C-alpha angles and dihedrals in degrees: 000000000000092000091050092050090049092052092049091049091053091054092064117095114260116259097179119131122235113288114266130197104250126165122239091245091055091049091051092050092048099044096031093237123137124223089275093054094254123138109242112181126077141218118255125239091278093052095253123132115269111242089000094293117122093213136129127219100234093187090060091043092050091049091051091048090050089050091051091048091049091050089048092049091048092050091048090048092050091048090049092049090048091051091048094044111125115220110195092197091063093053099051114113104200115172096201109020117194126232127233092263094046092053091046091054092047092052092047090051091049091052098044111074141103089324094074090052088058095053095095087056089051090052090049088058095045105032124241096278098046090038094054095045093040094052092051093047093047089048091054091046093050092048092049094050091049088053089052090053094048094047093047092047091052092049091049090050088055093048094048095035096232126137097232145349134213121230094262089043091053092051092048092047091050091054091047092050093045130083119316095260091057095051092073089055095054097099091047091048090055091047093049092049091051090048093053091046091051091047090049093051093045090046090051090050090052089053090050091053092051091045094052093044093046094051093044089050092056092050093043094048091048096053104023098039128225129073108272117192112255089231090067090060088053088056090049093055097042096094094046089050091052093048096052090046090058091069102112101186121069090206089068089054094049096084090047090050090055090050090050091052092053092048090050093052092050091047094051090049090056092045090055088049090058092045095052097036087094124028110259115242133205091212112124091001119129118232092201127031128218124279089246096052102041094077088061087058093058093050093049095048092047091052091046098049107033119095095159094142092059099047103083096039090053093045091048092054097050122115089221107024092182088074093062100072101022123115093268094026132128096274097054092038091056102037094052096060090038092056092046093046094048091049093049095047092046095047098043093041091053093045088050101048103017119186091354090071113124134194092288128031089223089068090055095056120099111288096204099057120091093216090056091052090049089057091053093050095046093051091045090057091045093050090045089062091043088054090064092052092048092050090047091060092049091047092048093054094047095043094053088059093057102026096101091055090052099050095094096032113117092211096050094130092049091052090049093054090044090055092048091050092046091055090053092049091049092052090045094055093045089052090049090051095047109028093162107106097197096053094041093054092049092048095051092045094050096041102043110020099044087060106034095030103042114010101042097052089053092049092047091049092050094050093045101047104026093102091049093053093045089063091051095064139274095280095054092044091048092051090046091053092044092052095052093042091053091051091049092049090051089051092049091049092050091047097050099039096038097047095043093049093046094048091047092052092045091053090046093053093044091055 
């Protein structure tokens, strides 16, 4: 069609005027073309030529077209990214997902154990003022670090396109996604995390052994007479501990866990009865502890409050995982009452028993009253069941590391029972070596939970989001680094001071 129009146009008689000598500038001014042959004036708002020239500024038009194209490309890119966005929550295949309330109860149960019974002892070491403020601050810190871990784990699931990650898996993924020099450390980071989790579970089991034996000793000495060494009671309960640890299926432990929960509720009700039976008094109670004893407070509170090993498994099993870490989610809804309860029990227990407070408030209760002895027995049974659950976690972590080697082994079951028994014997010998409940709780809290509960979440958060904060400016990135560095320094301080003080006191009491 273009060629035809050209031919028809050429058939018309020429109407051109005689050629004149005109400069290029004059031609440009007359025809509104620039030196590149581009129209450069525009129409006004009414569509009329500007300055009487029916010309268009092609540079402006081209720029606008480029802008439109860029916006279109950006929109298309955003749409493509949205379509390719991986949502881990939508890819989780959970056979029996838990509701908001179920997860809340599980987290409360995981956080309420022998640690809360040691809170009066922690307040004795810190004083009622430092103890109250310190418990609230540590509760806020623990909640914040758990939020860091959950957020980082979710981001790493998106990056690696996996539905969920365990705690060791999150740590290893953070090191792999971090700077080049951290990627080599990823396998060792996973191994170290597993090691600290196993030590924490074994340490908790040691505390359970000492707790059961100490409470049984008080009841036995009251009704059988004499003053039997607490280590003998550890020997008496060794076989029952081995037998309950041989239970291989968690479903078989579920009914016993429900029984333990009921016994714990009844026991705490009776403990509060003894605390409030007489009005607590501030007379002869220290507001601030000594420099030597305050580090024991930090270790005890960390052990009591931290449930870092249970956080990701519970979040991964939720029907709506977004409700775990939200403002009114499971984590905040559980940690708030836990912090308040721990503060109240610690403060009132210390005001009630003062400097006579021991490693468990049950040991401070009257030894001649039947109701007091019932509390000791009920909690001993409850902790006995909890011991099996704690050992199960330690066994599961260790067994996963050697499971592939045992697949073709004919004696696989025998090796499994041998490992379960070995864990019990290890906890038994540690309890025999350190039978002091107060020092053992502080040592485990300072050694394991300052690292795995405070330092590691900050490190994981830094490695996961460092690139994001770098793109948000130097100030934001600097504050981000400062925040994580401060948390890590607090963890190191708690680790060094807490462990050294606990070990020093243990050696002092052994000699």
